[in-house]
C-alpha positions in Angstrom: 61.7 -70.5 -2.5 61.2 -68.4 0.4 63.7 -68.5 3.2 62.6 -70.2 6.4 62.3 -67.9 9.3 64.6 -70.0 11.5 67.1 -70.9 8.8 70.7 -70.3 9.9 72.6 -67.5 8.3 75.8 -68.7 6.6 78.8 -68.1 8.7 76.6 -67.4 11.8 77.8 -69.3 14.8 75.1 -68.3 17.2 71.6 -69.6 17.6 71.4 -73.3 18.2 75.0 -74.0 17.9 75.5 -74.4 14.2 79.3 -74.4 13.5 79.2 -73.4 9.9 81.2 -75.5 7.4 81.8 -78.5 9.7 78.2 -79.3 10.0 78.8 -80.3 13.7 77.4 -78.9 16.9 79.0 -77.1 19.7 79.2 -79.4 22.9 78.5 -76.4 25.1 75.5 -75.1 23.1 74.0 -78.6 22.8 74.4 -79.2 26.6 72.8 -75.8 27.1 69.9 -76.7 24.9 69.3 -80.3 26.1 70.2 -80.3 29.7 69.7 -76.9 31.3 67.7 -75.0 28.7 68.2 -71.5 27.6 65.5 -70.0 29.8 65.9 -72.3 32.8 65.6 -70.5 36.2 68.5 -70.2 38.6 69.4 -73.1 40.9 67.0 -73.6 43.8 68.3 -72.9 47.4 69.3 -76.3 48.9 67.7 -75.4 52.2 64.3 -75.5 50.4 64.8 -78.8 48.7 64.2 -82.4 49.7 68.0 -82.9 50.0 68.1 -80.0 52.4 65.4 -81.6 54.5 67.5 -84.8 54.6 70.5 -82.7 55.7 68.5 -81.2 58.5 67.3 -84.6 59.8 70.8 -86.0 59.7 72.2 -83.1 61.6 69.4 -83.2 64.1 70.1 -86.9 64.8 73.8 -86.3 65.2 73.2 -83.3 67.6 70.8 -85.4 69.6 73.4 -88.1 70.0 75.9 -85.5 71.2 73.4 -84.1 73.7 72.9 -87.6 75.3 76.5 -87.3 76.6 75.4 -84.8 79.3 73.3 -87.5 81.0 75.8 -89.0 83.5 77.0 -85.6 84.7 73.4 -84.1 84.9 71.9 -87.1 86.7 68.5 -86.7 85.2 66.6 -85.8 82.0 66.5 -82.1 82.9 69.3 -81.4 80.4 67.4 -82.5 77.4 65.2 -79.4 77.0 68.1 -76.9 77.0 70.4 -79.2 74.9 67.9 -80.2 72.3 66.3 -76.8 72.3 69.6 -75.2 71.6 70.3 -77.7 68.8 66.9 -77.0 67.2 67.4 -73.2 67.6 70.8 -73.4 66.0 69.6 -75.4 63.0 66.6 -73.0 62.6 69.0 -70.0 62.5 71.3 -71.8 60.0 68.3 -72.7 57.8 67.0 -69.1 57.8 70.4 -67.8 57.0 70.7 -70.3 54.0 67.2 -69.5 52.7 67.5 -65.7 53.0 71.2 -65.7 52.1 72.3 -63.9 55.2 75.9 -62.8 55.6 78.1 -64.1 58.3 77.5 -61.0 60.4 73.7 -61.4 60.2 73.9 -65.1 61.1 76.1 -64.3 64.1 73.8 -61.5 65.2 70.8 -63.8 64.9 72.6 -66.4 67.0 73.3 -63.9 69.8 69.7 -62.6 69.6 68.3 -66.1 69.8 70.6 -67.0 72.7 69.3 -64.1 74.8 65.6 -64.3 73.7 65.0 -68.0 74.0 67.8 -68.9 76.5 65.6 -68.1 79.4 62.7 -70.2 78.3 65.0 -73.2 77.5 67.8 -73.0 80.1 66.7 -70.6 82.8 62.9 -70.7 83.1 63.0 -69.8 86.8 64.3 -66.3 85.9 61.7 -65.5 83.3 58.1 -64.2 83.4 55.6 -67.0 82.9 58.5 -69.2 81.9 59.0 -67.5 78.6 59.6 -63.7 78.7 63.2 -62.9 79.7 64.0 -60.5 82.5 67.0 -58.5 83.4 68.2 -61.4 85.6 67.8 -63.7 82.7 70.1 -61.6 80.5 72.7 -61.3 83.3 72.8 -65.0 84.0 73.0 -65.9 80.4 75.9 -63.5 79.9 77.7 -64.7 83.0 77.0 -68.4 82.1 78.5 -68.0 78.6 81.8 -66.9 80.2 82.0 -68.6 83.6 79.5 -71.5 83.2 82.1 -73.8 81.7 84.3 -73.5 84.8 81.5 -74.0 87.2 80.3 -77.0 85.1 83.5 -78.9 85.8 84.0 -77.7 89.4 80.6 -78.7 90.7 79.9 -82.0 92.4 77.8 -84.2 90.2 74.9 -84.7 89.5 74.4 -81.2 88.3 70.6 -81.3 88.3 70.5 -79.3 91.5 72.1 -76.3 89.7 69.6 -74.9 87.2 72.0 -72.1 86.1 74.4 -74.7 84.7 71.8 -75.6 82.0 73.3 -72.6 80.1 76.3 -74.8 79.1 74.5 -77.5 77.1 72.2 -74.9 75.6 75.0 -72.7 74.4 77.2 -75.6 73.1 74.4 -77.2 71.1 73.2 -73.8 69.8 76.6 -72.9 68.4 77.2 -76.4 67.0 73.8 -76.4 65.3 74.5 -73.0 63.7 77.9 -74.0 62.4 77.0 -77.5 61.2 73.7 -76.3 59.5 75.4 -73.3 57.8 78.1 -75.5 56.4 75.7 -78.2 55.3 73.2 -75.9 53.5 75.5 -73.4 52.0 78.9 -74.9 51.4 79.9 -77.1 48.4 82.0 -79.1 50.8 79.2 -80.2 53.1 81.3 -82.9 54.8 83.0 -80.2 56.8 79.7 -79.9 58.7 80.8 -83.0 60.7 83.7 -81.1 62.2 81.6 -79.0 64.6 79.7 -82.2 65.6 82.8 -84.1 66.4 84.3 -81.2 68.4 81.0 -80.9 70.3 81.1 -84.7 71.0 84.6 -84.4 72.4 83.7 -81.3 74.4 80.7 -83.1 76.0 83.0 -86.0 77.0 85.5 -83.6 78.6 82.8 -81.8 80.5 81.2 -85.1 81.7 82.3 -87.6 84.3 84.5 -90.7 84.2 81.3 -92.7 83.5 80.3 -92.3 79.9 76.8 -92.2 78.6 76.5 -94.6 75.6 79.9 -94.4 74.0 79.2 -97.3 71.6 76.0 -95.9 70.3 77.3 -92.3 70.1 80.5 -93.3 68.3 78.7 -95.7 65.9 76.0 -93.1 65.0 78.4 -90.2 64.5 81.0 -92.2 62.6 78.8 -94.4 60.3 75.8 -92.0 59.8 78.1 -89.1 59.4 80.3 -90.9 56.9 77.3 -92.1 54.9 75.8 -88.6 54.8 79.1 -87.0 53.8 79.5 -89.6 51.0 76.0 -89.0 49.8 76.5 -85.2 49.7 79.7 -85.6 47.8 78.0 -87.8 45.2 75.0 -85.4 45.0 77.4 -82.5 44.4 79.2 -84.4 41.5 76.0 -85.4 39.9 74.5 -82.0 40.3 77.4 -80.6 38.2 76.5 -82.9 35.3 72.7 -83.0 35.5 71.1 -84.7 32.5 67.4 -84.5 31.7 67.1 -87.6 29.5 65.1 -90.6 30.7 68.3 -92.8 30.4 70.3 -90.4 32.6 67.5 -90.3 35.2 67.4 -94.1 35.2 71.2 -94.3 35.6 71.1 -91.8 38.5 68.3 -93.7 40.3 70.3 -97.0 39.9 73.4 -95.3 41.2 71.6 -93.9 44.2 70.1 -97.3 45.0 73.5 -98.9 44.7 74.9 -96.3 47.2 72.0 -96.9 49.5 72.7 -100.7 49.6 76.4 -100.0 50.1 75.6 -97.6 53.0 73.3 -100.2 54.6 76.1 -102.8 54.4 78.6 -100.3 55.9 76.1 -99.6 58.7 75.7 -103.3 59.5 79.5 -103.9 59.3 80.3 -100.9 61.4 77.8 -102.0 64.1 79.1 -105.5 64.2 82.7 -104.3 64.4 81.9 -101.8 67.2 80.1 -104.5 69.2 83.0 -106.9 68.8 85.9 -104.5 69.2 84.5 -102.2 71.9 85.1 -104.5 74.8 88.7 -105.0 73.8 89.4 -101.4 73.1 87.7 -100.1 76.3 90.1 -99.9 79.2 91.4 -97.5 81.8 89.6 -94.5 83.2 88.1 -91.8 81.0 89.9 -88.4 81.1 87.6 -85.6 82.0 88.2 -82.0 83.0 86.6 -82.2 86.4 89.2 -84.7 87.4 92.1 -82.4 86.3 90.9 -78.9 87.2 91.1 -77.7 90.8 88.1 -75.7 91.8 88.7 -72.0 92.3 88.0 -72.0 96.0 90.8 -70.3 98.0 90.9 -72.1 101.4 93.6 -69.8 102.7 91.0 -67.0 103.3 89.2 -69.2 105.8 90.6 -69.7 109.3 91.0 -73.2 110.6 88.2 -73.8 113.2 90.8 -75.6 115.4 92.2 -72.2 116.3 89.0 -71.4 118.1 88.8 -74.6 120.0 89.2 -73.0 123.5 86.5 -70.4 122.5 83.9 -73.2 122.5 85.1 -74.8 125.8 85.4 -71.5 127.7 83.1 -68.9 126.2 80.4 -71.0 124.5 80.3 -74.0 126.8 76.6 -73.5 127.8 75.5 -71.9 124.5 73.2 -73.9 122.2 74.9 -73.8 118.9 72.5 -75.9 116.8 70.1 -78.8 117.0 70.6 -82.0 115.1 67.4 -84.1 114.5 67.6 -87.7 113.2 71.3 -88.3 114.0 72.1 -92.0 114.0 73.6 -93.7 117.1 77.4 -93.4 117.5 77.4 -90.7 114.8 79.5 -87.5 115.1 79.0 -84.0 113.8 82.0 -83.0 111.7 82.9 -79.4 111.5 86.1 -79.6 109.4 88.8 -82.1 108.4 92.3 -80.7 108.7 95.4 -82.4 107.1 97.9 -79.7 106.4 100.3 -78.7 109.2 102.8 -75.9 108.8 104.2 -75.5 112.4 101.5 -73.0 113.6 98.1 -74.4 112.7 96.4 -77.5 111.4 94.5 -76.4 108.3 92.3 -77.8 105.5 93.8 -78.4 102.1 92.7 -79.3 98.6 94.1 -81.6 96.0 95.7 -85.0 96.0 94.7 -87.3 98.8 93.0 -84.4 100.5 90.2 -84.3 97.9 88.8 -81.1 96.3 86.0 -78.8 97.3 83.3 -78.7 94.6 79.9 -77.0 94.5 77.3 -79.3 96.1 73.6 -79.3 95.8 70.5 -81.4 96.7 72.1 -84.5 95.1 75.7 -85.6 95.5 77.1 -88.6 93.8 78.6 -91.1 96.3 79.7 -94.7 96.3 79.7 -95.0 100.1 77.7 -98.1 101.2 75.1 -97.8 103.9 71.6 -96.6 104.6 70.8 -93.0 103.8 69.3 -91.1 106.8 67.7 -87.6 106.6 69.3 -85.4 109.2 67.9 -81.9 110.0 70.2 -79.2 111.3 68.7 -76.0 112.8 71.3 -73.3 113.7 70.7 -71.3 116.9 74.0 -70.0 118.2 76.6 -71.0 115.7 78.1 -68.8 113.0 80.9 -69.5 110.5 81.7 -70.8 107.1 82.3 -74.4 108.2 79.1 -76.4 107.8 78.3 -78.9 110.5 77.5 -82.2 108.8 77.1 -85.9 109.7 78.7 -88.9 108.0 79.1 -89.0 104.2 76.7 -86.7 102.4 74.5 -87.7 99.4 72.7 -84.3 99.3 72.2 -80.9 101.0 69.0 -78.8 100.8 68.6 -75.5 102.6 65.4 -74.0 104.1 64.4 -70.5 105.1 64.9 -67.0 103.6 68.6 -67.5 102.8 68.1 -70.9 101.1 69.1 -69.7 97.6 72.1 -67.7 98.9 73.4 -70.6 100.9 72.8 -73.2 98.2 74.7 -71.1 95.6 77.7 -70.8 97.9 78.0 -74.4 99.3 81.1 -76.5 98.6 81.7 -80.0 99.7 84.8 -82.2 99.8 83.6 -85.8 99.5 87.1 -87.1 100.4 87.3 -85.3 103.7 83.6 -85.1 104.4 83.9 -81.3 104.9 81.2 -78.8 103.9 82.0 -75.1 103.5 79.5 -72.3 102.9 81.2 -69.1 101.6 78.2 -67.0 102.4 78.5 -68.1 106.1 76.0 -70.0 108.3 74.4 -68.0 111.0 71.5 -68.3 113.6 68.2 -68.9 111.9 69.5 -71.0 109.1 68.4 -74.6 108.7 69.2 -77.4 106.2 68.6 -81.1 105.7 71.4 -83.6 105.0 71.0 -86.9 103.2 73.6 -88.6 105.3 75.2 -92.1 105.2 76.8 -93.2 108.5 78.8 -96.3 108.6 79.4 -98.0 112.0 82.9 -97.9 113.3 84.7 -101.2 113.0 86.2 -102.9 116.1 89.9 -102.8 116.9 90.0 -106.5 116.3 88.8 -106.0 112.7 91.2 -103.1 112.1 94.1 -105.1 113.4 93.9 -107.4 110.4 93.1 -104.6 107.9 95.7 -102.8 105.8 96.4 -99.2 106.4 96.1 -97.4 103.1 98.8 -95.2 101.7 97.2 -91.8 101.1 99.0 -88.8 99.6 98.5 -86.1 102.3 100.4 -82.9 102.6 103.7 -83.4 104.4 103.9 -81.8 107.9 106.3 -78.8 108.1 108.1 -77.3 111.1 107.1 -80.2 113.3 108.1 -80.0 117.0 111.5 -81.5 117.8 110.1 -83.9 120.3 107.7 -85.6 117.9 110.2 -88.0 116.2 111.7 -89.3 119.4 108.4 -89.5 121.3 106.8 -91.3 118.3 109.4 -94.0 118.4 109.3 -94.2 122.2 105.5 -94.4 122.4 105.3 -96.9 119.6 107.7 -99.2 121.6 108.8 -102.3 119.6 105.6 -102.6 117.4 106.2 -103.3 113.8 102.6 -103.3 112.3 101.1 -99.8 111.6 97.9 -100.5 113.6 99.9 -101.6 116.6 102.2 -98.6 116.4 99.2 -96.3 116.2 97.3 -97.9 119.2 100.5 -97.8 121.2 100.9 -94.1 120.7 97.2 -93.4 121.3 97.1 -95.5 124.5 100.3 -94.0 125.9 98.9 -90.5 125.4 95.6 -91.5 127.0 97.4 -93.3 129.9 100.0 -90.6 130.7 98.2 -87.4 129.8 96.1 -85.1 131.9 93.0 -83.5 130.4 92.7 -79.7 130.9 91.2 -76.9 128.9 92.5 -74.3 131.4 89.2 -73.9 133.2 89.0 -72.9 136.9 88.7 -76.4 138.2 91.5 -77.8 135.9 95.3 -77.6 135.9 96.8 -74.7 133.9 96.9 -75.5 130.2 98.0 -73.2 127.4 95.8 -73.1 124.2 97.0 -73.6 120.7 98.7 -76.4 118.7 101.8 -74.8 117.3 105.1 -76.6 117.2 106.2 -74.8 120.4 103.0 -75.9 122.2 103.3 -79.5 121.1 107.0 -79.5 122.0 106.1 -78.2 125.5 103.3 -80.8 125.8 105.6 -83.8 125.0 108.5 -82.4 127.0 106.6 -82.1 130.3 106.5 -84.8 132.9 102.8 -84.1 133.1 101.4 -83.9 129.5 98.6 -81.4 130.2 96.2 -80.4 127.4 92.8 -81.0 125.8 91.6 -82.5 122.5 93.3 -79.7 120.5 96.8 -80.6 121.7 96.4 -84.4 122.0 94.8 -84.9 118.6 97.5 -82.8 117.0 100.2 -84.7 118.8 98.7 -88.0 117.9 98.4 -87.1 114.2 101.9 -85.8 114.0 103.4 -88.8 115.7 101.4 -91.1 113.5 102.7 -89.3 110.4 106.2 -89.7 111.8 105.6 -93.4 112.2 104.5 -93.7 108.5 100.8 -93.7 109.1 98.5 -91.3 107.2 96.5 -89.3 109.7 94.4 -86.2 109.7 92.7 -84.1 112.5 89.0 -83.7 112.6 87.2 -81.1 114.7 83.5 -81.6 115.5 81.0 -82.4 118.2 79.6 -85.5 119.8 77.5 -86.0 123.0 78.3 -87.7 126.2 76.6 -91.1 126.5 74.8 -90.0 129.6 73.3 -86.8 128.2 71.8 -87.9 124.9 69.6 -90.8 123.9 69.5 -92.0 120.2 66.2 -91.0 118.5 65.9 -87.7 120.2 67.1 -84.3 119.0 70.7 -83.6 119.9 71.2 -80.0 121.1 74.9 -79.2 120.5 76.6 -76.8 123.0 80.2 -75.6 123.1 81.0 -78.1 125.8 80.5 -80.9 123.2 83.4 -79.8 121.0 86.1 -82.4 120.4 89.0 -83.2 118.1 90.1 -86.6 117.0 92.2 -88.1 114.2 91.2 -90.3 111.3 93.3 -93.1 109.6 92.4 -94.8 106.3 91.9 -98.6 106.3 91.2 -100.9 103.4 87.5 -101.8 103.2 86.6 -99.4 106.0 87.7 -96.0 104.8 88.7 -93.3 107.3 88.3 -94.5 110.9 88.2 -92.2 113.9 90.7 -92.5 116.9 90.4 -90.5 120.1 93.4 -89.4 122.2 91.6 -88.1 125.3 93.4 -88.8 128.6 91.7 -90.8 131.2 89.6 -88.7 133.6 91.3 -90.3 136.7 94.8 -89.5 135.6 96.6 -87.4 138.3 99.1 -84.7 137.8 102.2 -86.6 138.9 105.5 -86.5 137.3 106.7 -89.6 135.6 110.0 -91.0 136.9 112.6 -90.0 134.3 114.7 -93.1 135.0 111.8 -95.4 134.0 110.9 -96.1 130.4 107.4 -95.0 129.4 105.2 -98.1 129.8 103.9 -100.0 126.9 100.1 -99.2 126.6 97.7 -99.9 128.0 99.6 -101.1 131.1 100.4 -98.1 133.4 102.9 -99.9 135.6 106.5 -100.5 134.5 106.5 -103.9 132.8 108.6 -106.6 134.3 111.5 -107.9 132.2 110.7 -111.1 130.4 112.5 -114.2 131.3 115.2 -115.5 129.1 113.9 -118.1 126.7 115.5 -121.6 126.8 118.5 -122.1 124.7 117.4 -123.1 121.3 119.0 -126.0 119.5 121.3 -125.4 116.5 119.4 -124.7 113.4 116.1 -123.7 115.1 116.6 -120.0 114.4 117.2 -120.6 110.8 114.2 -122.8 110.5 112.0 -120.3 112.2 113.2 -117.5 109.9 112.6 -119.7 106.8 109.1 -120.4 108.1 108.4 -116.7 108.7 109.7 -115.9 105.2 107.5 -118.6 103.8 104.5 -117.3 105.7 105.3 -113.8 104.6 105.0 -114.5 100.9 102.0 -112.8 99.4 101.0 -115.2 96.7 98.3 -112.8 95.5 100.9 -110.2 94.8 103.1 -112.9 93.1 100.2 -113.9 90.9 99.5 -110.2 90.0 103.1 -109.7 89.1 103.2 -112.8 87.0 100.0 -111.8 85.2 101.0 -108.2 84.6 104.7 -108.8 83.8 105.0 -112.4 82.8 102.2 -112.6 80.3 103.2 -109.6 78.3 106.8 -110.9 78.2 105.5 -114.3 77.1 103.5 -112.7 74.3 106.6 -110.8 73.2 108.8 -113.9 73.4 106.2 -116.2 71.7 107.6 -115.8 68.2 111.2 -116.4 69.4 110.1 -119.5 71.3 108.1 -120.7 68.4 111.2 -120.5 66.1 113.5 -122.2 68.6 111.0 -125.0 69.3 110.3 -125.5 65.6 114.0 -125.9 64.8 114.6 -128.2 67.7 111.6 -130.3 66.6 112.8 -130.3 63.0 116.2 -131.6 64.1 114.6 -134.2 66.3 112.4 -135.6 63.5 115.5 -135.8 61.3 117.5 -137.5 63.9 114.8 -140.1 64.8 113.2 -140.7 61.4 111.7 -144.2 61.0 113.9 -145.0 58.0 117.6 -145.2 58.6 118.3 -143.7 55.2 116.1 -140.7 56.1 118.2 -140.2 59.2 121.4 -139.9 57.1 119.9 -137.6 54.5 118.3 -135.6 57.4 121.8 -135.1 58.9 123.0 -133.6 55.7 119.9 -131.4 55.5 120.7 -130.2 59.0 124.1 -129.1 57.9 122.7 -127.3 54.9 120.0 -125.5 56.9 122.5 -124.4 59.6 124.8 -123.0 56.9 121.8 -121.3 55.2 120.8 -119.6 58.4 124.5 -118.5 58.8 124.3 -116.8 55.4 125.5 -119.4 53.0 123.3 -119.7 49.9 122.8 -123.4 49.0 119.8 -123.7 46.5 117.3 -126.4 47.2 117.9 -127.9 43.7 121.7 -128.3 44.2 123.1 -131.9 44.7 124.8 -132.8 47.9 128.3 -132.5 46.3 127.4 -129.1 44.7 126.0 -128.0 48.1 129.3 -129.1 49.8 131.3 -127.1 47.4 129.1 -124.0 47.7 129.1 -124.3 51.5 132.9 -124.4 51.8 133.2 -121.5 49.4 130.9 -119.3 51.5 131.9 -120.5 54.9 135.7 -120.9 54.9 135.6 -122.2 58.5 133.8 -125.4 57.3 136.4 -128.0 56.7 136.4 -129.0 53.0 137.3 -132.6 53.6 134.8 -133.1 56.3 132.0 -131.4 54.4 132.7 -133.4 51.2 132.9 -136.6 53.2 129.5 -136.1 54.8 128.0 -135.3 51.4 129.6 -138.4 49.8 128.4 -140.6 52.7 124.9 -139.3 52.4 124.9 -140.0 48.6 126.3 -143.5 49.1 123.7 -144.3 51.8 120.8 -143.0 49.8 121.7 -144.4 46.4 123.7 -147.5 47.6 122.4 -151.0 47.9 123.1 -151.6 51.5 121.7 -150.0 54.7 123.9 -148.5 57.4 123.7 -149.7 60.9 122.4 -147.7 63.8 126.0 -147.2 65.0 127.0 -145.8 61.6 124.1 -143.4 61.7 125.1 -142.2 65.2 128.6 -141.7 64.0 127.4 -139.8 61.0 125.3 -137.4 63.3 128.4 -137.0 65.5 130.3 -135.6 62.5 127.3 -133.5 61.6 127.2 -131.9 65.1 131.0 -131.3 65.0 130.7 -129.6 61.6 127.7 -127.5 62.7 129.5 -126.4 65.9 132.6 -125.4 63.8 130.5 -123.3 61.4 128.7 -121.5 64.3 131.9 -120.8 66.3 133.5 -119.2 63.3 131.1 -116.3 63.1 130.5 -113.4 65.6 128.0 -114.0 68.5 125.5 -111.6 67.0 125.4 -113.6 63.8 125.1 -116.9 65.8 122.1 -115.5 67.7 120.6 -114.2 64.5 121.0 -117.6 62.8 119.1 -119.3 65.7 116.2 -117.1 64.9 116.5 -117.0 61.1 113.8 -118.4 59.0 115.9 -118.4 55.8 116.4 -122.2 56.0 112.6 -122.6 56.3 111.9 -120.4 53.2 114.9 -121.7 51.3 118.2 -120.1 50.4 117.0 -119.2 46.9 113.8 -117.5 48.2 113.7 -113.7 47.8 114.5 -111.7 50.9 111.7 -110.7 53.3 112.1 -107.0 52.4 111.5 -107.9 48.7 108.4 -109.9 49.6 107.1 -107.1 51.7 107.8 -104.7 49.0 105.9 -106.8 46.5 103.0 -107.0 48.9 103.1 -103.3 49.5 102.8 -102.7 45.7 100.3 -105.5 45.1 97.8 -104.5 47.8 97.2 -100.9 46.5 97.1 -102.3 42.9 94.6 -104.9 43.9 92.4 -102.3 45.7 92.7 -100.0 42.7 91.6 -102.9 40.5 88.6 -103.6 42.8 87.8 -99.9 42.7 87.9 -99.8 38.9 85.7 -102.9 38.7 83.3 -101.4 41.2 82.9 -98.0 39.3 83.1 -99.6 35.8 79.3 -100.2 35.6 78.7 -96.6 36.6 81.3 -95.3 34.1 79.8 -97.4 31.3 76.3 -96.2 32.1 77.5 -92.6 32.0 79.3 -93.3 28.7 76.1 -94.8 27.2 74.1 -91.8 28.4 76.6 -89.5 26.9 76.4 -91.3 23.5 72.6 -91.2 23.6 72.8 -87.5 24.4 75.1 -86.9 21.4 72.8 -89.0 19.2 69.8 -86.9 20.3 71.7 -83.7 19.6 72.6 -84.9 16.1 69.0 -85.8 15.4 67.9 -82.4 16.6 70.4 -80.7 14.4 69.4 -82.7 11.4 65.8 -81.9 11.9 66.6 -78.2 12.2 68.7 -78.4 9.0 65.8 -79.9 7.1 
């Protein structure tokens, strides 16, 4: 017989896996022959597979959800192109890196190259040629934006759609996130880590945004549920890829396993959506924390001089000079130059932070919640120059015209709290701009008298003139309400002051508003000065009286020289200064302190008290009121106190303090009410016999709560003996007597009378009181709240029960898990047995 060509050589362990004398097969060689094959090509790159396509689609969806978070801050859809374009570019670079097996350095270099090549077309199209080809300006702005764009993003007034250069931020963030997430998903065996950059990007977008979120429910649901399902699917794919079987049975089992996971994933998605819809309203509360509310913009106000210092320059040197023309100014509106709220003894200056507000970059659209009609106001500058921008009302947008439009727009800051605009590049003749202004009418003094003065955190005045505290108290007279004190001070200044800017036809008047100048103003018999001194004095005295006040410098016309609806030509003679005070429902309201024009320079009699405004003569002394009857004063005080109760504040206090306390005390109250109710049912049971047995049960329950262990199955006499052994304070005779009487009543032939039952309960109360008084007070309090009598003295301790539950829950979950995976395990075992059977049949055929 000729030897077969493929016959195994005795003792040879190679080839198809023959093991020599055992007649078995090598598991490794069989698997190589039946699952992967000897000549099978290397594993395909995942980025080129269907699974890699699914990875890309999932990551694209997650990055799109992250990009949506820029919407509220941007104020329009303009962010979508740079954000989604950056995400797509990042995923493309990651895909190429996975396909071509680039190193980390090559992927990083490709990311930087893509940032500069396509950043212009996606984020800065205005700096490119034909909207595509980058220029030197494009490269510079992309480089600067990558470093400083984040700071400008959170220090610019929203919406940000007016600032095209800030589109670099969403483009760069989504680009880097796409590269990191795609690289991890397509190249790492732990693909779930690709969700980490996505979550970090989602948190970053939230911090860079506003206190108003975009779609938090949708974003959180998609990232959490879809990300979790994808991570679970990738983990399963990785495990099954390590044990790939080529038999029909294994393929069928794999398909069934994937279908089962798909159904489970759909159920998770539905359950997660339902839970998010139900729980989101309860979990949502409080304001969102964002960086733009925490970071103070990098604008140094100290390098800009307060415009109030130059007040006399306008009245003397520029009185007839046309400074600018305002077209479209509403009636009763004023032109604001600057709001000043920080006083340090020499000058009233603008500040930033706290109740003063902050200066943020402003553009064509400014977010505002101020009610009112928006009016376009055009300002054309002719003779004014400076960094302080004249504006009107509350601004909802600023747009510049002319050759310097871009320069001015890039250097404009606006403080929405103070209504002050500042252009660091400086405004000069020839410039023009349009304001989207909202002007609210000034409320009447009658309306303000019933309104509340708000408590605003303004900078505390420093080095105030010595005369301010005493004059503030003197001018306010005996007023107690803030508005009345303020109007008394204002009217006294207006009634007793003399207006003078030091011109030729006016009394001598020194300029400035330092502490020495204000001290000299208030110390004079004739208070001579102009808006600069009187507004400063009024603001400082108001602050001394506990009223928040700030000084405003600006312009407004005389009623006889300007008609509403016509252009208002502003000259230096129109300069004024006034103060503003915050009122609830009205905001900051203007108050003037300009002396009456007909006031004469006559010294006030020192012996007379300064009159109470607005009366100029010395008021007559009021007549003595009739003698009140006894008890009237007390009754009036009680009525005043009753009228002074703010029931709204009381209700708020009850809701905010009482309700949480009630919730915390609810378990304690429930236990106390339950025990009181239990004793009441026993004491008033319908059957007389039940009342007696209930009395003994009350004794046993109280002893149980105090720590005595009386089992439920014990007889009354056994219980009495155990009770006296564990609570020595309980009288043995009294306890045994109560137990015997209860047995005699329950098992005896007769029925006790109501008087006998009452006597029995009297002895029960005495015994219960004796037992409680014999233990420390902490133990007495604990017994009142103990549930041991409810559960039974022989019941296991709560710690033991909780321990059992703690052990039972994981064990139960583990059992559920084993039952859930048992079908999969059994299918894999059956597939393994079929594989072994096929291997044996193949070996037998080779042996034959």
